[in-house]
C-alpha positions, 0 to 999 in steps of 0.5 A: 499500500506505501509502495516500498520494501518490508525492511523499509516499512521494519526501519520506520516502525521500529524508528532506525536509522540506517547510514546505507538505506536513507528515508527520505521525509516524504518515504517515512511519512507516506508509510505513516500515513497506512499505519494510521489507516490500516491501524496496522500495528506490529507482533509483539512476538516477533518484534522480541523475538528478532530484538532478542528480549522481550521488552519486561523489566522485572521487578523484586521485592523481599518486603511487601510492598501495598500494606500499608504500612510500608505504601508511603516508602515504597509507592514513590520508587514504583511510581519513577520504574513504572514512569520510566518503563512505559518511556522506553517500551517496556512491560512491569511484571511484579515478583514478589518475595511475600512469606510462602507457608513455611514461614521462610522469605521466598528468595529470587531463585527457588524450584518456583522462581519465574526470573528469568520472564524478564529481560532484567530486574530492578530489586527491590528491599530494605535488606537484600540477601547477600547469596542471592546478589551472588549469583546474578553477578555468576550467571549474568543475570542483568540487574539494579539494586535500587541502594547501595550495596557491598560487593557479593563476589564482586561489584554489584549494579546500584542506585541509592542514596549518598548519606554520609555527605547529608547526615555530616552537612546536618550534623555541622548544623547543629554543632554551629548552632551550638549544640555540644553533646550529640546522640543518634538513635537507631541500629546503625548498623545490618544495612548498608544505608543504615552503616552510611548514615551512622558514617556520616555521623561519626565523622562529622559529630566524633568517635564518642557521639551516644548512640543508642539503638532503638528497642520495642517500647524504648523511647522513655529508655531513650529519652533517660540516656538523653537527659543523663548525658545532657544532650541536645540534639539528637539523630533518629535514624528511622523517621517513626523513630523520630515521631514516638521519640517527640511524642513521649519527649511532649507526654513529660512536659519537653519541648520540641524544640527548645529542650530537645531538637530531632533530626530525622535521617530520612523523609518526614511524615508531611501528612497533616498533623505530623510534626514538621520534622529537620532533615532530608527527603530521600528522592525515592521518584528520580531513584525510580527513574534511574535503576530502569534508565541504568537497567536499560543502559545494561541490557544494552551495552552490558557495565557496573552502573553505581551511582549515588544522589543526593539527598534534598535538605528539609525545613522543619521546625524540631531544630534549635538553637540550644536554651543555654546558647540562647541564653 
C-alpha cells in the first residue's frame, strides 16, 4: 500500500536509521500514513524474537510493598519505575517474596522462580539477600539494586542514596547553632543504608558521640539516657522513631525543639497533623527513574553502574539553638 519494501516499513516502525539505507521524510510519512489508516500494530512476539528481548522489566521485592504500613515508603520508588518503563516501551512484571507457607521468605532463586521471564530486574528492599546477589553476578543476569550494596563476590550494580555527606551537613549545622552533646538513635548497622548514615554521623560528631539503639517500647528509656548525658540534639535513623521520641518527650512536658532538637535521617512524614521534622528528603521517585534507565543501559551496552543521588534538605520546626545558647 505504501509502495516500499518490508525493510523500509520495518525501519520506520522501529524508528531506525541506517547509513546505507536512507529514508526520505516523504517516504517515512507515507508509511506512517498507511499505518494510521490501517490501524496496523507490529506483532510483539515477532518483535521480541528479532530483538532477543521480551521487553519486560522485572521488579523483585524482598518485603511486601502494598500494606499500608509500607505503602508510603515504596510508592515513590514504584511510581518512578513505572514511569521510566513506560517511556522505554517496556512492561513491568512484579515478583514477590511474600512468606511461603513454611514461614521462610522467598528468594529470587528457588524451585518456583520465574525471574528469567524478564530481560532484567530491579531489586527493591531494605535488605537484599547476599547469596542472591552473588548468584545474579555469577550468572550474568542483568539487574540493578535500589540502594547501595557492598560487594557480593564482585561489584554490585546499584542506584542509591548518598547519605554520608547529607548527615555530615546536618551535624555541622547543629554544631554551628551551639549544640555540643549529640546522639544517634537507631541501629547504625545491619544494612548499607544504616551504616552509611552512622558513618556520616561519626565523621562529623566524633567517635565518642552517644549511640542508642532502639528497642521495642524503649523511647522512654532513650529519653532518660539522653537527659542523663545532657544531649540537646538527637539524630534519628528512622522517621517513625522520631515521631515516637517526640511524642514521648512532649508527654513529659519537654518542648521540641527548645528542650530537645530532633533531626530525622530519612524522608519525614508530611501528612497533615504530623510533626514537621528537620532533616532531608530521599529522592525515591528519582531513584526509581534512574534504576530503569541504568538497567536499560546495562541491557543494551553492559557495564556495572554504581550511582548515588544526593539528599535534599528539609526545613522543619524541630531544630533550634539549645536553651543555654539562647540565654
